[in-house]
C-alpha positions in Angstrom: 68.3 143.1 245.4 70.2 141.2 243.0 73.3 143.6 242.9 73.1 144.0 246.6 73.3 140.0 247.1 76.1 140.0 244.4 78.0 142.7 246.2 77.7 141.6 249.8 78.7 137.8 248.4 82.0 139.1 246.4 82.8 141.5 249.7 82.6 138.4 252.0 84.5 135.8 249.8 87.2 138.1 249.3 88.0 139.4 252.8 87.9 135.6 253.8 90.9 134.9 251.6 93.1 137.9 252.7 95.3 138.5 255.6 96.6 141.6 257.5 99.7 142.0 255.0 97.9 141.1 251.9 98.7 144.1 249.5 96.4 146.0 247.3 93.0 145.7 248.7 90.8 148.3 249.8 89.9 146.6 252.9 91.4 144.5 255.5 90.1 141.2 257.1 87.3 141.6 259.1 86.3 140.3 262.5 84.5 136.9 263.1 81.4 138.6 264.4 81.2 140.9 261.4 81.6 138.0 259.2 78.8 135.9 261.0 76.6 139.5 260.1 77.5 139.6 256.4 76.9 135.9 255.9 73.4 136.1 258.0 72.5 139.2 255.7 73.3 137.4 252.6 71.2 134.4 253.3 68.4 136.4 254.8 68.6 138.4 251.5 68.4 135.2 249.2 65.6 134.1 251.2 63.6 137.1 251.1 64.1 137.3 247.3 62.8 133.5 247.0 59.8 134.5 249.2 58.9 137.7 247.9 60.1 138.4 244.7 59.6 134.9 243.1 55.9 134.8 243.9 55.7 131.4 242.2 58.6 128.9 242.4 58.9 126.7 239.5 61.5 123.9 240.1 62.2 121.5 237.2 63.2 117.9 237.9 67.0 119.1 237.8 66.2 122.0 240.2 64.8 119.5 243.1 67.9 117.3 242.4 70.5 120.4 242.6 68.7 121.3 246.1 68.7 118.1 247.5 72.8 117.7 246.8 73.4 121.3 248.3 71.7 120.3 251.4 73.5 117.1 251.8 76.8 118.6 250.6 76.5 121.3 253.2 76.0 118.8 256.0 78.8 116.5 255.0 81.1 119.3 254.5 80.2 121.1 257.9 81.0 117.8 259.7 84.2 117.3 258.0 85.2 121.0 258.9 84.2 120.6 262.6 86.2 117.1 263.1 89.4 118.3 261.3 91.9 118.2 264.4 93.4 121.4 265.8 97.1 120.1 265.5 97.9 117.3 263.0 101.2 116.2 261.4 101.3 114.8 257.8 104.2 113.2 255.8 104.5 115.5 252.7 106.9 114.9 249.8 109.4 117.8 249.0 110.7 119.0 246.0 114.0 117.4 246.8 112.3 114.0 247.1 112.4 113.7 250.7 109.4 112.9 252.9 109.0 115.6 255.7 106.5 116.4 258.5 104.2 119.3 257.8 102.6 120.3 260.9 99.1 122.1 260.2 97.5 124.1 263.1 93.7 125.2 262.9 92.4 127.8 265.1 88.6 127.5 266.3 88.0 130.8 264.5 89.0 129.3 261.2 86.4 126.6 261.5 83.6 129.3 261.8 85.1 131.3 258.9 85.0 128.0 256.8 81.5 127.4 257.7 80.3 130.5 256.9 82.2 130.7 253.7 80.7 127.3 252.6 77.3 128.4 253.6 77.6 131.6 251.6 78.9 129.7 248.7 76.1 127.2 248.6 73.2 130.1 249.3 74.8 132.1 246.3 75.0 129.1 244.0 71.2 128.4 244.8 70.4 132.1 244.3 72.1 132.2 240.7 71.0 128.7 239.6 67.5 128.3 241.2 66.3 131.3 242.7 67.0 134.0 239.9 66.1 132.2 236.8 62.4 131.6 238.6 62.0 135.7 238.3 59.5 136.6 235.9 61.7 139.3 234.5 65.1 137.0 234.5 65.8 137.5 230.9 65.7 141.3 231.4 67.5 141.0 234.6 70.2 138.8 232.8 70.7 141.6 230.0 70.7 144.5 232.4 73.4 142.6 234.5 75.6 141.9 231.8 75.3 145.5 230.5 76.3 146.8 234.0 79.5 144.5 234.0 80.3 145.8 230.4 79.9 149.4 231.4 81.9 149.0 234.6 84.9 147.5 232.4 84.7 150.5 230.2 84.9 152.6 233.2 87.8 150.9 234.5 89.8 151.3 231.3 88.7 155.2 231.4 89.8 155.2 235.2 93.2 153.4 234.2 94.1 156.1 231.3 93.2 159.0 233.8 95.2 158.0 236.9 97.7 155.6 235.3 98.7 157.5 231.9 102.4 157.7 232.6 102.3 153.9 233.3 100.6 153.3 229.7 102.8 155.6 227.8 105.9 154.1 229.0 104.6 150.5 228.4 103.7 151.5 224.9 107.1 153.5 224.3 109.2 150.8 226.1 107.3 147.6 225.2 106.8 144.9 228.3 110.7 145.4 229.3 109.3 146.7 232.3 106.0 144.6 232.6 106.1 144.6 236.3 104.9 148.1 236.2 101.5 147.8 234.2 98.1 149.3 234.5 95.8 147.8 237.4 93.0 150.4 237.3 90.8 149.9 240.6 91.8 146.2 241.1 94.6 144.9 243.4 96.8 143.9 240.6 97.0 143.3 236.8 95.7 139.6 236.6 92.3 140.3 238.3 91.8 143.3 236.2 92.7 141.5 233.0 90.5 138.8 234.0 87.6 141.0 234.7 88.1 142.6 231.2 88.1 139.3 229.5 84.9 138.4 231.1 83.3 141.4 229.9 84.4 140.8 226.4 82.7 137.3 226.5 79.6 139.3 227.8 79.9 141.6 225.0 80.1 138.4 222.8 77.1 137.2 224.5 75.0 140.6 223.5 76.3 139.9 220.0 75.0 136.6 219.8 71.7 137.7 221.2 71.4 140.4 218.6 73.0 138.0 215.9 70.0 138.9 213.4 70.1 142.7 214.1 72.6 145.4 213.0 73.0 146.6 216.1 75.3 143.3 216.8 78.0 145.3 215.3 78.3 147.5 218.3 78.7 144.8 220.6 81.4 143.1 218.3 83.2 146.5 218.4 82.9 146.8 222.0 85.5 144.2 222.3 88.3 146.4 220.9 88.7 148.8 223.8 88.5 145.8 226.1 91.3 143.9 224.2 93.6 146.7 224.3 92.9 147.0 227.9 93.9 143.4 228.4 96.9 143.7 226.1 98.3 146.6 228.3 98.2 144.2 231.6 100.7 141.8 230.0 98.5 139.0 231.6 99.4 136.3 229.1 96.9 133.7 229.3 94.2 136.4 229.2 95.6 138.1 226.3 95.8 134.9 224.2 92.2 134.0 224.9 91.1 137.6 224.3 92.6 137.7 220.8 91.4 134.1 220.2 87.7 135.1 220.8 87.9 138.3 218.9 89.1 136.0 215.8 86.7 133.3 216.5 83.8 136.2 216.3 85.3 138.1 213.6 85.5 135.1 211.1 81.9 133.7 212.5 80.6 136.8 211.1 82.1 136.5 207.8 80.5 132.9 207.8 77.2 134.5 208.7 77.6 136.9 205.8 78.6 134.4 203.2 75.3 132.3 204.4 73.2 135.4 203.9 75.1 136.0 200.5 76.2 139.5 201.4 79.4 139.2 199.4 80.3 142.9 198.9 80.7 143.1 202.7 82.4 139.8 203.0 84.8 140.8 200.4 85.6 144.1 201.9 86.3 142.5 205.6 88.2 139.7 204.2 90.6 142.1 202.1 90.9 144.5 205.1 91.5 141.7 207.7 94.0 139.9 205.6 95.7 143.2 204.9 96.1 144.1 208.6 97.6 140.6 209.2 100.1 140.9 206.5 101.0 144.4 207.4 101.6 143.3 211.0 103.8 140.6 210.1 105.8 142.6 207.6 106.4 145.4 210.1 107.5 143.0 212.6 109.9 140.9 210.4 111.3 143.4 207.8 114.5 145.1 209.2 113.7 148.3 207.3 110.0 148.6 208.2 111.2 147.6 211.9 112.6 151.2 212.1 109.2 152.9 211.7 106.9 153.9 214.7 104.5 151.0 214.0 107.2 148.5 213.4 109.2 149.7 216.4 106.0 149.2 218.7 105.6 145.7 217.3 109.1 144.8 217.8 108.8 146.1 221.7 105.4 144.5 222.0 105.8 141.0 220.3 109.3 139.8 221.8 110.9 136.4 222.6 110.8 137.8 225.9 107.0 137.3 225.8 107.2 133.4 225.1 110.2 133.2 227.9 107.8 134.8 230.4 105.4 132.7 229.3 107.5 129.5 229.9 108.4 130.7 233.4 105.0 131.4 234.4 103.9 127.9 233.3 106.7 126.2 235.2 105.7 128.1 238.2 102.1 127.2 237.9 103.4 123.6 237.7 105.3 124.0 241.0 102.2 125.5 242.7 100.2 122.3 241.7 102.6 120.0 243.1 102.7 121.8 246.3 98.9 121.3 246.4 98.9 117.5 245.2 101.6 116.5 247.7 99.5 117.9 250.5 96.2 116.3 249.2 97.8 112.8 249.0 99.2 113.2 252.5 95.8 112.7 254.1 93.2 110.0 252.9 90.6 112.1 254.8 91.7 115.3 252.6 91.9 113.2 249.5 88.3 112.0 249.8 86.5 114.9 251.3 88.9 117.8 251.3 89.7 120.4 253.8 86.8 122.7 253.3 86.7 126.3 251.8 89.5 128.8 253.5 91.0 126.2 255.5 92.2 124.5 252.3 93.9 127.6 251.2 95.3 128.2 254.9 96.9 124.5 255.0 98.2 124.9 251.2 99.9 128.2 252.3 101.3 126.8 255.5 102.4 123.7 253.7 104.3 126.0 251.1 106.0 128.1 253.9 107.3 125.1 255.8 108.9 123.6 252.9 110.7 127.0 251.9 111.3 128.0 255.4 109.9 131.4 255.0 106.5 133.1 253.9 106.1 132.7 250.2 103.6 135.3 249.9 101.7 137.9 251.6 98.2 136.6 251.6 96.5 132.8 251.7 97.9 130.5 249.0 96.9 130.8 245.4 96.5 127.6 243.4 96.4 129.2 239.7 94.1 126.1 238.7 90.6 126.3 239.7 90.1 122.1 239.3 93.3 121.8 242.0 91.7 124.1 244.2 88.5 122.2 244.3 90.1 118.9 244.5 92.0 120.3 247.4 88.8 121.9 249.0 86.1 119.2 248.4 88.3 116.1 248.0 87.8 113.3 245.4 84.2 113.1 245.9 83.6 117.0 245.4 85.8 117.1 242.4 83.9 114.3 240.6 80.7 116.1 241.4 82.5 119.5 240.2 83.4 117.6 236.9 80.1 116.2 236.5 78.7 119.4 236.6 80.2 120.4 233.2 78.9 117.2 231.6 75.2 118.1 233.1 75.8 121.5 231.6 76.8 120.3 228.2 74.0 117.6 228.1 71.2 120.3 228.8 72.8 122.6 226.5 72.5 120.0 223.7 68.8 119.4 224.6 68.0 123.1 224.8 69.8 124.5 221.6 66.7 124.2 219.7 65.3 127.6 221.5 68.3 129.3 220.2 71.0 127.8 218.2 73.3 130.8 217.9 73.1 131.2 221.6 73.8 127.5 222.4 76.9 127.5 220.3 78.1 130.7 222.1 77.5 129.1 225.5 79.4 126.1 224.3 82.3 128.2 223.3 82.1 130.3 226.6 82.1 127.1 228.5 85.5 126.2 226.5 87.1 129.5 227.3 86.5 129.3 231.2 87.7 125.6 231.0 90.9 126.9 229.7 91.1 130.0 232.0 90.7 127.9 234.8 93.6 125.7 234.2 96.0 128.7 234.9 94.0 130.9 237.4 92.2 130.0 240.6 88.8 130.3 238.8 85.9 127.7 239.9 82.3 127.7 238.8 80.6 130.0 241.3 82.9 129.2 243.9 85.5 130.8 246.4 86.1 134.3 245.4 84.6 137.3 243.2 87.1 136.6 240.2 86.1 133.2 239.6 82.4 133.8 240.0 82.4 136.7 237.7 84.4 134.4 235.1 81.6 131.8 236.0 78.9 134.2 234.9 80.3 134.1 231.4 78.9 130.6 231.2 76.2 130.3 233.7 74.2 133.3 232.6 74.0 132.4 228.9 73.3 128.7 229.9 70.4 129.9 232.4 69.3 132.5 229.8 69.0 129.4 227.1 67.2 127.3 229.7 64.6 129.8 230.4 64.0 130.3 226.9 63.4 126.8 226.4 61.1 126.5 229.4 59.0 129.3 228.1 58.6 127.1 224.8 57.4 124.3 226.6 60.8 122.3 227.0 61.4 120.4 230.2 59.3 119.3 233.0 58.5 121.7 236.1 57.0 121.1 239.5 54.9 124.3 240.4 54.9 125.3 243.9 52.9 128.4 245.3 55.4 130.5 247.5 52.6 131.6 249.3 
């Protein structure tokens, strides 16, 4: 039931942001009646799960507050979506500094899609945060779900090696000179592929922290290596950097654990090996004689000034996209305060870019490349404040529940920081908008809810017990 709900939700949210000319998808945009059917199926399944699979609902005080906020939020946003004019003209500041009129048109079908998207988003949020944790086997379900994600990611790498072997060989032998042709596995492009692998790497580290006192933790630590290699091949710079930092963090955290347990022999061996590897990489990269070797040639092609140059260009393009969005947000007081709603915001955003450039800028709906900017445009200042407050609430509860499992609490804090960094450069929002963002959200939400469940099992927190019967 959980897998079915997640799969249908991912499908619905993905198809709502593609167009007839969006490349790389295995399916096209579906009709409005079919959208309604799928959205109804999702809400029905979530309701059935709550009634029949969670026999006794246990709502904390925080749970009651969350449900109340979700209901009020749905009502306010629905009214906002229904009252957006069919045609409106906004004075928008262009990049050249001039103020120009941007005409935004909204077909009736777009409103319905937006309301359905809002309903699916809220229902799914309720399912993950409220309903699923109340299942008596939630802890086992979480482990199973995480294991599935990691196995699918390993399968994606194997699939890429089978179907894209020539691309990988050219990349390894020629470096990133032709980085436009990189592995994508069965994803629509390299960025979602790399993002999924990074989420899986964080999940593997989650399993590592769950077994921090057992020897099998080494298995989950080593699982990072194939995932890192897959990310490295994609030339997705943000994901590569975060993947490497995560691996280094876990490695040296493991050394600290060995020192704490006075396992000095293992500590010495691993310290010497890791230091030798780092020194070797530096020598083979900077010493001319060593650069001529096979390993040195590989490093020279992989670690180039072009990587830094491309990173600078990518950041500049991101700033440009954020500027497009903010110029549209501040052009309307209503949009600034409560946003334009899901789906519609991306539609208007793309329309605003196209009208300034005088041509279509992309083959799909606009991508903000920043989760916070997308939340601001979709739900306005009020929604943005609520969204940011959610991170502080997570942090506050995390501090209160840390006694249940200090290692897991520490990991959840680290995963929260990783998510926040990722969401500054990609359109990743906590349990919102599209499958890539929700998958990245799982790296934070599932460990957090797991820890919270452990705390409740040990008597922390006030609960309101209701019989579903």
